[in-house]
C-alpha positions in Angstrom: -50.9 -30.7 65.4 -52.6 -33.5 67.3 -50.4 -36.0 65.5 -47.3 -34.0 66.3 -48.4 -33.7 70.0 -49.1 -37.5 70.3 -45.9 -38.4 68.4 -43.9 -36.1 70.7 -45.3 -37.8 73.8 -44.6 -41.3 72.4 -41.1 -40.3 71.2 -40.2 -38.9 74.6 -41.2 -42.3 76.1 -39.5 -44.5 73.5 -36.6 -42.7 71.8 -33.0 -42.4 73.0 -31.8 -38.8 73.4 -30.1 -38.7 70.0 -33.2 -40.0 68.3 -35.3 -37.6 70.2 -33.2 -34.7 68.9 -33.8 -35.9 65.4 -37.5 -36.2 66.1 -37.5 -32.6 67.4 -36.2 -31.5 64.0 -39.0 -33.4 62.3 -41.7 -31.9 64.7 -40.3 -28.4 64.2 -40.3 -28.8 60.4 -43.8 -30.2 60.4 -45.0 -27.3 62.5 -43.5 -24.9 59.9 -44.9 -26.8 56.9 -41.5 -27.7 55.7 -41.1 -31.4 56.4 -40.5 -32.0 52.7 -37.5 -29.8 52.7 -36.1 -31.4 55.9 -36.5 -34.9 54.6 -35.1 -34.0 51.1 -32.0 -32.6 52.8 -31.7 -35.8 54.9 -31.7 -38.1 51.9 -35.2 -38.3 50.5 -38.4 -40.1 51.5 -37.4 -43.6 50.3 -33.8 -43.5 51.7 -34.7 -42.7 55.3 -35.0 -45.3 58.1 -38.7 -45.1 58.9 -38.7 -46.6 62.4 -37.2 -43.5 63.8 -39.2 -41.0 61.7 -42.8 -41.1 62.9 -43.6 -37.8 61.1 -42.1 -38.9 57.8 -45.5 -38.8 56.0 -45.8 -35.1 56.8 -43.6 -34.4 53.8 -46.6 -34.4 51.6 -48.4 -32.0 53.9 -45.5 -29.7 53.6 -45.8 -29.6 49.8 -49.6 -29.0 50.1 -49.3 -26.3 52.8 -46.6 -24.5 50.9 -48.9 -24.5 47.8 -51.9 -23.2 49.8 -49.8 -20.4 51.3 -48.2 -19.3 48.0 -51.2 -19.7 45.7 -53.3 -16.9 47.2 -50.4 -14.5 47.0 -49.9 -15.5 43.3 -53.6 -15.0 42.6 -53.6 -11.6 44.3 -50.7 -10.5 42.1 -52.5 -11.8 39.0 -55.8 -10.1 40.0 -53.9 -6.8 40.5 -52.5 -7.1 37.0 -55.9 -7.9 35.5 -58.4 -10.7 36.0 -58.3 -11.6 32.3 -54.7 -12.8 32.8 -55.6 -15.5 35.3 -56.1 -18.4 32.9 -52.8 -17.6 31.2 -50.9 -17.2 34.5 -52.2 -20.5 35.8 -51.4 -22.2 32.5 -47.9 -20.8 32.5 -47.3 -21.8 36.1 -48.7 -25.3 35.4 -46.6 -25.8 32.3 -43.4 -24.3 33.9 -43.7 -26.6 36.9 -44.4 -29.7 34.7 -41.5 -28.8 32.5 -39.2 -28.6 35.5 -40.5 -31.9 36.6 -39.6 -33.5 33.3 -36.2 -31.8 32.9 -34.9 -32.8 36.4 -36.5 -36.2 36.9 -33.5 -38.0 35.6 -30.8 -35.9 37.3 -32.5 -34.9 40.6 -35.3 -37.4 41.2 -35.3 -36.9 45.0 -35.8 -33.1 44.5 -38.6 -33.7 41.9 -40.3 -36.0 44.3 -40.0 -33.8 47.4 -40.0 -30.1 46.5 -43.0 -28.0 45.9 -42.0 -26.2 42.7 -41.6 -29.6 40.9 -45.0 -30.7 42.2 -46.9 -27.5 41.7 -48.4 -28.6 38.4 -50.2 -31.5 40.0 -51.6 -29.2 42.7 -52.7 -26.7 40.0 -54.7 -29.4 38.2 -57.8 -28.5 40.2 -57.6 -24.7 39.7 -56.8 -25.3 36.0 -60.0 -27.2 35.5 -62.0 -25.0 37.8 -61.4 -21.8 35.9 -61.7 -23.4 32.5 -58.1 -23.0 31.4 -58.9 -26.2 29.5 -62.4 -25.6 28.1 -65.0 -28.0 29.4 -66.3 -30.4 26.8 -69.9 -29.7 25.9 -71.0 -33.0 24.2 -72.3 -35.7 26.5 -70.5 -38.4 24.4 -67.2 -36.6 24.8 -67.7 -36.1 28.6 -68.4 -39.8 28.9 -65.4 -40.7 26.7 -63.1 -38.6 28.8 -64.5 -40.2 32.0 -63.6 -43.6 30.5 -60.2 -42.4 29.6 -59.8 -41.2 33.2 -60.8 -44.6 34.6 -58.4 -46.3 32.3 -55.5 -44.0 33.3 -56.2 -44.6 37.0 -56.5 -48.3 36.5 -53.2 -48.4 34.5 -51.6 -46.5 37.4 -52.8 -48.9 40.0 -51.8 -52.0 38.0 -48.6 -50.9 36.2 -46.7 -48.3 38.2 -43.9 -49.7 40.3 -40.7 -48.6 42.0 -38.6 -49.0 38.9 -40.5 -46.3 37.0 -39.6 -42.6 37.3 -42.1 -40.7 39.4 -43.4 -38.1 39.3 -42.2 -37.4 35.7 -44.6 -38.3 32.9 -46.0 -41.2 35.0 -47.6 -38.8 37.5 -50.0 -37.7 34.7 -51.9 -41.0 34.7 -53.2 -41.0 38.3 
């Protein structure tokens, strides 16, 4: 909210009236945790002119905030059905979101990049590990091996991913 307030003051001083109206839409969307939807509808993150969009980076906060608003409701429903269903429900949501990501990355890449239901799987990675949907390895050598695999995957992401590659898609698994 501080960023929105400071950006509003600066925009009022620097922007022409038409640009200020567009900024107002961005500020309103950021306040309602829906910047990702606004920017998706306006052409996507990479297609927008950035000099007139000081709140453009709030798109990712929109995705995260939507997740943090919906996840507790989802968990509440699952707990009401029975706590034992939690790992299966999280796994189903994770797999469903990742499948959507893969199915639509070629035909709707802007939507897959911007909208929460396509990104849900990545945000669910933490809860998936936290509640042992994927059982924790017990052997020290296996844990160390998995740590090395993780370092290699992150290193590959830093050195190999570029704009020509589909993202999120399969490539988002590496980082």
